[in-house]
C-alpha positions in Angstrom: 20.8 33.2 33.9 22.2 33.9 30.5 25.6 32.4 29.6 24.9 28.7 30.9 20.8 29.2 31.6 18.9 30.1 28.7 18.4 30.7 24.9 14.8 31.7 24.7 12.9 29.4 22.0 9.5 31.7 22.7 11.5 35.1 22.2 9.5 37.7 20.1 12.2 38.6 17.8 14.4 35.5 17.4 17.9 35.5 18.6 19.8 36.8 15.9 23.4 35.1 15.0 24.9 37.8 12.9 27.2 40.2 15.0 26.1 43.7 15.1 22.6 42.9 14.1 19.9 44.4 16.1 16.0 43.1 16.4 14.2 45.4 14.4 10.9 43.5 15.2 10.7 46.0 18.2 12.0 49.7 17.9 14.1 51.1 20.8 11.9 52.4 23.5 12.0 54.7 26.2 10.0 54.0 29.3 9.4 55.5 32.7 7.8 52.7 34.9 5.6 53.7 38.2 8.7 52.1 40.1 10.9 54.5 38.8 8.6 57.4 38.9 8.6 57.3 42.7 12.6 57.4 42.8 14.7 60.4 43.6 18.0 61.1 42.4 21.2 60.3 44.8 23.5 63.0 44.9 26.5 60.9 45.8 25.6 58.6 42.7 25.0 61.5 40.3 28.4 62.8 41.4 30.1 59.9 40.3 28.6 60.0 36.5 31.2 60.4 33.7 30.6 64.0 32.5 29.5 63.1 29.0 26.7 60.8 30.1 25.7 63.6 32.7 25.6 66.0 30.2 23.4 64.0 27.6 20.8 63.3 30.4 20.1 59.7 28.9 21.2 56.4 30.1 21.3 54.1 26.9 20.6 50.7 28.0 21.2 47.5 26.0 18.3 44.2 26.3 17.3 41.6 24.4 14.0 41.6 26.0 13.0 38.0 25.8 13.3 36.7 29.2 9.9 37.0 31.3 9.9 38.0 34.2 13.3 39.7 34.0 13.0 41.7 31.0 10.5 40.9 27.9 8.3 43.2 25.9 4.5 44.2 26.9 1.7 44.2 24.0 3.1 47.4 22.8 7.0 46.2 22.5 8.4 48.3 25.1 10.6 46.3 27.4 9.4 45.6 30.8 10.1 43.0 33.8 12.1 43.4 37.1 15.5 43.9 35.7 13.9 46.5 33.7 12.6 48.5 36.7 15.8 48.1 38.3 17.5 49.8 35.1 14.8 52.4 35.5 15.7 52.8 39.3 19.4 53.3 38.3 18.8 56.0 35.9 16.4 57.9 38.4 19.0 57.6 40.9 21.4 59.1 38.5 19.0 61.9 37.3 18.7 60.7 34.0 16.3 59.2 31.6 16.2 55.7 30.0 16.6 54.8 26.3 16.3 50.9 25.5 18.3 49.3 22.7 16.6 46.1 22.1 19.1 43.7 20.5 19.9 39.9 20.5 21.6 39.1 23.8 24.9 38.0 22.1 25.3 41.6 20.5 25.0 43.6 23.9 28.4 43.5 25.0 29.9 44.2 21.6 27.5 47.3 21.8 29.1 48.1 25.0 32.5 47.9 24.3 31.9 49.9 21.0 30.4 52.7 22.9 26.5 52.5 21.1 25.1 51.7 24.6 26.2 52.8 28.0 25.1 49.5 30.0 23.7 45.9 29.5 20.7 44.5 31.6 19.7 41.5 30.0 20.4 38.6 33.3 24.0 38.7 32.4 25.7 35.8 34.3 29.1 37.4 35.8 31.9 35.3 34.8 35.7 35.4 34.6 35.6 35.2 30.7 33.1 38.3 30.4 35.1 40.2 33.1 37.8 40.2 30.2 35.7 42.6 28.2 33.2 44.2 30.7 32.8 45.2 34.4 29.6 43.8 36.4 28.0 45.7 39.1 26.5 42.5 40.7 22.8 43.1 41.8 21.1 39.4 42.4 22.0 35.6 42.8 20.1 33.1 40.5 20.4 29.6 40.0 18.4 26.8 39.0 15.0 26.0 41.0 12.5 23.0 40.6 8.9 23.9 41.1 6.3 20.9 41.9 2.4 20.8 42.7 1.5 22.1 46.4 1.5 19.4 48.6 3.9 16.9 46.9 7.3 16.1 47.7 9.8 16.4 44.8 13.8 16.3 45.4 15.7 17.4 42.5 18.6 15.4 43.8 16.5 12.1 43.8 14.3 12.6 40.6 14.6 9.1 39.0 11.3 7.8 37.5 9.8 11.4 37.6 8.5 13.7 34.6 9.9 17.2 34.2 8.8 19.8 32.3 11.2 22.3 30.9 11.6 25.2 28.4 13.3 24.0 25.2 17.1 25.0 24.7 17.6 25.9 28.1 20.6 24.2 30.1 17.9 22.3 32.2 16.8 20.8 29.4 20.3 20.3 27.4 22.4 19.7 30.2 20.9 19.5 33.9 18.1 16.9 33.3 20.0 14.9 30.6 23.0 14.6 33.0 20.8 13.5 36.2 18.8 11.1 34.0 21.8 9.4 32.8 22.9 9.1 36.4 19.8 7.5 37.3 20.1 4.9 34.5 23.6 4.3 35.4 22.4 3.4 39.0 19.9 0.7 37.6 17.0 3.4 38.2 14.1 4.6 36.0 15.3 7.6 33.8 13.8 11.2 34.2 11.4 11.7 31.7 12.1 15.4 30.2 8.9 17.3 28.6 10.3 20.1 26.9 8.2 22.8 25.8 8.4 25.8 23.5 7.6 28.5 26.3 8.0 28.6 29.8 4.3 29.2 30.2 3.8 26.0 28.6 6.3 24.3 30.8 4.6 25.4 33.8 0.9 24.5 32.9 2.3 21.1 32.3 2.9 20.8 36.2 -0.4 22.7 37.1 -2.4 20.0 35.0 -0.5 17.2 36.1 1.2 16.2 33.0 4.6 16.4 34.7 5.8 15.9 38.4 7.8 19.1 38.4 9.8 21.6 36.3 13.0 23.0 36.3 14.3 26.6 35.2 16.3 29.6 36.3 15.5 30.6 39.9 13.7 33.9 39.1 11.9 32.1 36.5 10.6 29.4 38.6 9.5 32.1 41.7 7.6 34.2 39.0 5.8 30.8 37.7 5.2 30.1 41.6 3.6 33.5 42.1 1.3 33.3 39.1 0.0 29.8 39.6 -2.8 30.8 42.5 -1.3 28.4 45.1 -1.0 25.4 42.7 2.7 25.2 42.6 5.6 25.2 45.3 9.3 25.2 45.6 11.0 21.9 45.3 14.3 22.2 47.2 16.5 25.2 46.9 18.3 27.1 44.4 21.6 25.6 43.2 24.1 26.3 40.5 23.8 29.8 41.7 25.9 32.8 40.2 25.5 36.4 40.1 23.7 38.4 37.8 25.4 41.9 36.8 24.7 45.0 35.1 27.4 45.2 32.2 29.2 48.5 32.0 32.3 49.2 29.7 35.8 48.1 31.4 37.3 50.5 33.6 34.7 52.9 32.9 33.7 55.8 35.9 30.1 54.7 35.3 30.6 51.4 37.0 31.0 53.0 40.5 28.0 55.4 39.4 25.6 52.3 38.8 27.1 50.7 42.1 26.0 53.6 44.2 22.8 54.0 42.4 21.6 50.2 42.9 23.1 50.6 46.8 20.9 53.3 47.3 17.8 51.4 45.9 18.9 48.8 48.4 19.2 51.4 51.3 15.7 53.0 50.6 13.9 49.8 49.9 12.9 50.7 46.3 15.0 47.5 45.4 13.3 44.9 47.5 10.0 46.6 46.7 10.6 45.4 42.7 11.9 42.3 43.4 8.6 41.7 46.0 6.3 42.9 43.0 7.6 40.5 40.6 8.0 37.6 43.0 11.6 37.1 43.1 12.7 38.0 46.2 14.9 34.9 47.2 17.6 36.3 44.9 18.0 39.4 46.5 21.2 40.8 48.0 22.1 43.4 50.5 25.5 44.8 49.2 25.9 45.8 45.6 29.3 44.4 44.3 31.5 44.7 41.5 32.9 41.7 39.5 31.8 39.5 41.9 33.4 36.2 39.9 36.8 37.5 40.1 36.5 39.4 43.5 33.5 37.3 45.4 
């Protein structure tokens, strides 16, 4: 979850630090994945659209496309992932086409408030600080989730002496595991050996190959890794430190209600669940789409 979970070290087109910069390694792309092609417009959601967006017929979406399986790039540089498919579904429900602006994560909210992007889909964690700038349409609950080899017994709350693989520069690497290891040492137990890797794939493979006892990552990332491991990995415990993901919309915009209605329509007709199931991330799915869960939840 962005904000407290990950700064991807492996991302194509490294995160830029200059305000207003766009990742020029990949041009903006308009996509229409299969999931969206079967979704029909919802008249009630369309009726909530601001007139200018309805007239334009296009929903401009900001994403940094560097966080698989949520949002990342295919071989041609176009954005894909379950978050992208949800965004395409939102657009379809609203009778719009999609245009993606791929930018560094930190520049997406400024692009929304500056009027160059309509919504942001980039695994944003809804929190009170961000709600001062934008509104959130909440669509998923994510946290930290561990995985271990199938058949093993690993407890994330009692991991002293274990070797745990992580992706470098994630909160699991910089915060969670160092704190847990320090607590082990303070209690007179063995420290946790942390193995940081440049990509999540490498961290996952370390567990599969027996180099690590477990991995720690964001819950959808871990669930995706498990789904792709041919039965060699299992969940170790349940998600913790859970918080909502949200689509970001300009503060006070009429578009917020339209996006909420579109997503709720996807929940109701099953297309939302189908996308999550396809990507192996159903555990964080929700039944009711809310707005600004951090302050209203």
